[in-house]
N, C-alpha and C positions, 0 to 999 in steps of 0.2 A: 713854378718849381715846387715839388712836394716838400712836406715838412721833414722828410728824411734826408734833406740836403744840408746846406751850410748852416741854416738856422737850427736844425736839430743838433748839429755838432756844437754850436755855440751854447745852446741850452744845456747840453750834456756837460760841457766843460764848466759852465757856471754852477750847475747843481753840484757837481763833484767838488768844486772848489768850496762852496758853502758848507757842504756836509763835512768835508775834511777839516775846515777851520772850526766848525762847531764842535766836532768830536775832540779835536786837540784842545780847544778852550775848556770844554766841560771836563775833560780828563785832567787838565791842569788844575782846575778848581778843586776837584775831588782829591787830587794828589796833594794840593796845599792843605786840605782839611786833614788828610792822613799825617802830613808832616806836623801840623799843629798838635794832633792827638798823640802821636808816637814820639815826638821829639820835644816840642816846646812844653807841653803840659807835664810830660815825664820829668824833664829837667827842672821844671818849677816845683814839682812834688819832692824831688830829691833835695832841692835846696831848702824847702820847708822842713823836711825831716832833719837835715843837718842843723838848721837853725834851732829847731826844737831841742835836739839832743845836746847841743852846746849850752843852751840855757838850763836844760833840765839837770845837767851835771852840776851846775853851780847852785841851782835852786830846785830841789825835788818837788816843790809846790808850784812850779811853773805851769801855767794853764795850758791845756791842750788847745790846738787851733780850733776856732769856731767862728766861721764867717758865713756869708750868704751862700758861697759856693764850696767852702772847704770845711770838713768836720774831721776832728781827730779822736781816736779811741786808743786806750792803753789796755793791753792784756798782760797780766803778770802770772807767771807759773802756769801758763796754758789754761787760765780760768776765763772762760768765755761767758760766764753768767751775767756779766754787767754790760755786755756789748751785743749788738744784733747777731743772731745765730748765723746769718749768711756769711759773716766774716770768717767763721770756722771752716767754711768750704773753700776758701781761697787757697790755691796751690802755687800760684806764681806771685812774685812780689809786685807785678804790675799787670793788672787785668781788669776787665769789667766784671761787676758783681750784681746779681739780682737783689735789689734792696728797695723796699717800699714801692714795688711795682715800677721801679726805674732801673736803669742800667748805668749807674755812675762808675767812674774809674776809681779803682782801689789800688793803693800803694802801701806796702808795709816794709819796715826795717826792724831788726832785732838788736838788742844790746842788754847785757847782764840779765839774761832770762826774762827780758821784757820785750814786748812787741808793740810797735807803734803802727797803727793803721791810719792812713789818710784817705778820706773819701771825698772825691772831687765831683761835685754836681756841675757838669759842663753844659747843662741845658741852657742856661742863660748865655753862656759863652757861645754855644752853638747857634742860638738865635741871632746873637750879634754877628757871628761869623757868617750866618746865612744872609743877613741884610748887607753886611759889608762885602760879602762874596758875590751875591747876585748883582748888586748895583754896579760894581766894576765890570762884571761879566757882561751885562747888558750894554754898558758903555763901550767895552772893547768890541763886542760883536757888531754894534751899530757902526763903530768906527771902521770896521773891516767890511761889513755888508754894503754900506752906502757907497764907498768907492768901487767895490766890486760890481754892484748893480749899475752904477754910472758907466763903468767900463763896458759892461754887457750891452747897455743901451747904445753907447757910442759905437761898439763893434757892429751891432745890427744896422745902425745908420750907415756905417762905412760900407757894409756889404750890400745894403739895399739897392743902390744903383746897379751893382753887378748882377744881382738877382733879376732886376727888371730887364737888363740887357739880355740875359739868358732867356727869359720868358719871351721876349720879343723875337729873338732868333729862332726859338723853338716853334713859333707860330708861322714862320715864313715858309711858303710853299714854292719851291723852285719851279714846279710845273706851271704854276699860274703867273709866272713872271713877276713875282713880288719882290725879287731882289733889286729891281730897278728903283722901286719906291721905298726901299728899306731906310727908315730913319728912326731916331730915338728922341723925338721932340718931347714925348710925354715922360721921359725918364728924368727924374730930379737929379741933376748933376751938380756937385759942389764945384765952385769956381776954382780954376787952376789946379784941378785934381788929376790924378793918374787915370781916373775913370773917363774923364773927358778925352784924354789922348787915346784911350782904349776904344771909345766909341768912334772917334774919328778914323781910327785904323779899321774898325769893322765896316764903316760906311764906304771907305775907299776900297776895301777888299771885296765888299758885296758888289760894287760897281764893276770891278774887274771880273768877278765870277759871272756877273750878268752878261758882260761882253763875250766871255768865253762860251756861255750857254747859247747866246744868240748865234755866235759863229758856228757852233756845233749843229744847231737846229737848221741853220741855213744850208750848211754842208749836207746834212742828212736829206733835206728836201731836194737839193740839187742832185745829189748822188742817186736818190731814189728815182728821180725823173730821167736823168741822163743815162743811167745804167740799165734801167728797166726797158727803156724804149728800144735800144738795139737788140736786147735779148728777146723781146717780144717779136721783133721783125725776124730774127734768126729762127725762133721757135716756129713761127708761121711758115717761113720758107721751108724749113726741114719737114714740117707736116705735109706740105704740098709735094715735096720731092718723094716722101715715103709712099705717096699714093701712086707714084709712077712704077712701071714695071722694069726695075733695074736688076742687073745680075746680083748674085748673092754677096759678092765682095763689096759692092757698092752699098748694098742694104746694110751691111755690118758697119760700114763707115758712117752712114746716115744715123744708124742707131747709136753709135758712139758719140757723134756730134750732138744728138738729141739728149743723151745722158749728160754730157758736159754742160750743155745749156741749162738743164735742170739743176745740176750741181751749182752752177754759178748763180742761178736765181735763189737757190736755197741759201747760199753763202751771203748774198746781199741782204736777203730778208733777215737772216740771223744777225748780221752786223748792225743793221738798222734797229732791230729790236733790242739788242744789248746796249746800244749807244744812247738810248733815251727812254725815259719812263713814260708810259702811256696810261691814261685812265682806263679802267676796266669797264667795258660795256657788256652788261648782262643781256641775255635774250629777253625779249619783251614778255614772252609767255614761257611757262615751263615746257621743256622738251623731254621726250622719252630718250634717255641716254643710251639705252640698249640699241635702238635703231640707228641713232647718230653714230655710235661707236662702231657698229658693224659696217656702216657705209665708209667711214674713215679707214678702217682696217682693210677693206676690200680694195679701195683705191690705192693704198700704200702697197699692198701685195701685187697689184697689177704691174708695178715697176720691176718685180722680181719673178716674172713668168718663167724665165729660163732656169730658175732654181727649182721650180715645181714644188714650192713649199705648201704643205697641206695645213689648212686651218681647222682647228678643233675649237668649237664654240661651246661654252658652258655657262648658262645664266641661271642662277638659283632664284632670282627675283627680277622684276621690272622696277626700274628706278627712274624718277624724273626730277628735274630741278631747273632753275634759271641759272645758266652758266654762260660765260663768255665763249661763244662758239668758236671763234677764230683761235683763241688761245688754247682751248681744249683740243682743237684739231691739230695745232702745232705740237702739243705735248704727245698726243697719241701717235701722230705721224713719226715723230722722232724716235719714240720707243719701239714702234713696229719696224722702222727702217733699221735701227741698230740690231734688233733681233734677227732680221733677215740677212743683213750684211755679214754677221758673224756666225751664220748657220750654214751647214752643208746642204747641198742639193738633196731633194727628196726627203727633207726632214719635216718635222711637225712643229707648228706654232699654236700654242694654246692660249685662248682668251677666255677668262673666267670673270663673272660678276657675282659677288657675294656681299649683300648689304650695300654699303657705300664704297666698297673696294673693288678695283679693277686690277686683275692680275694678267700679266703678259709673260708667258713662260716659253723659253726657247731651249733647244738642245744643241747650242753652238759650242764655241771653244771655251766659254766661261772666263772667269777672272779669279785671281788670288786676292788675299786680304789687302795687300799693299795697293793693288790696282783699284780695288773697291773704294779705298780712302781718297783716291785722286780723281775719280770719274767726273766730279762736278767742276773741276778746275778748267778754265777756258783753254782751248788748244791742246788739252791733254788727250793722248790716245794710248790705250792700253798696249797695243802692239803696233808700234810705229813702222815696223819693217814688213808688215803684212801687205798683201795685194789689195786690201780693202781701201777704197778711196774715202776721204773725209777730211774735215778740218778740226775736229775736236771741240766743236761749239754746241752740238746738239743737246747734250745733257746739261751744259751750263744754262742754256735757254730754258730747258725743262725745269731746272731748279728755280730760276728767277720767276718763271710764270707761276709755279706752285706757291712760292712765297707771296706773290702779289694776290693770288686767289685764295690764299689760306688753305691750300691743299697740302697733303703730305705725300712725299715720294720716297720710296726706299727700295734697296736692291739686295738680293742675296745671290751668291754665285759660287760655283765650284769649277775649277779648271777641268776642261775636257768633258764636262757634264751639262753645262748650260747655265743660264741666268734667269732669274725671276724678278720682274719689276712690279711693284705694288703701288698703285695710285689710289689714295684715299681721298674721295671728294668731300667727305664729312657731311655737309648740309645737302642731303638729298631726301626725297620723299619715296618711300617704298610703296608701290601700288599693287604688289602681288605677294 
């Protein structure tokens, strides 16, 4: 399983959780610092000022505050000659001031034309706050990160057996009959866990699917043998009768019988092809697709001699490639048959080759947009009430083969004007 699966989602959730917790914790520390500065320190300075004025009223010689972090200045009658000049620039009673290349907090109050300035050097307090702030922060983050990381590891361990089971299932090839031997012995399964029950269900389910696949393959082989044999006998007998000199009415009956046998053969091949996946066998040597294509088209047109459809061939270049000849023949045969079935007598069928693309253009009844969307659905027929015989499987087979061979098939059509089928083989070698 790629990293873009469950593990990536776990990693994403874990990272988002850690980032969110970190941001909230850091924001809380900075918020606490702001509370200390704007609330606690301010209230402390207000209390210091009130304490000083209370004692100063009683004793005018009461000393101004002077400690390691707090310094007091007195200004009388707006005479700033005996105090730092920076105090004169203070406009608010509580703000920071540029003093001695520092930014201490200044607070002043006035009384009887006298102004008391209290300068608080919070540097020492900030250092203490830093130490006492970071230490709890680290402890809190560790207390959060460690359980989160433990939960993350446990989550990965819990999902690990499921991932192993998925990887095992992804490697199973139904065509190679690996369902019978599907087991999960190498998967590390916790005892008495839900994963163990899940694996047991998978193993039982795989055995049932294997039985169904066996049954289907046996039926396909049986049907292929039992249905083809009588059809081959019928086709041979009809071919012998067609060589006899019968009246015209009897010849028509024989031709109708021959056509029905061919239709039945085509239906059987179609159903067998859709019912099982087959390995693609490429031609041993590169083949010239132009010649091979022309041969398939001519053989397909032979079945529509009574319509007298004229073939227009246009090849801009010769192309060759190693392709699965049988599958290519089925695709072209279906496309040409459809073009002929829905074309009027004495019409034209154009086959064009340009680079790796093969175009088959008819001038038949065409289709509308809704019909174009449905053409690849099995048993769908654009005009179910027409006289054209068919089972609606041809284009489903064409689409399936193109997917298996990594070809591209597309259609464009207009009602009463015709349809264009474009088959892009992609991997071809241009030899002219």
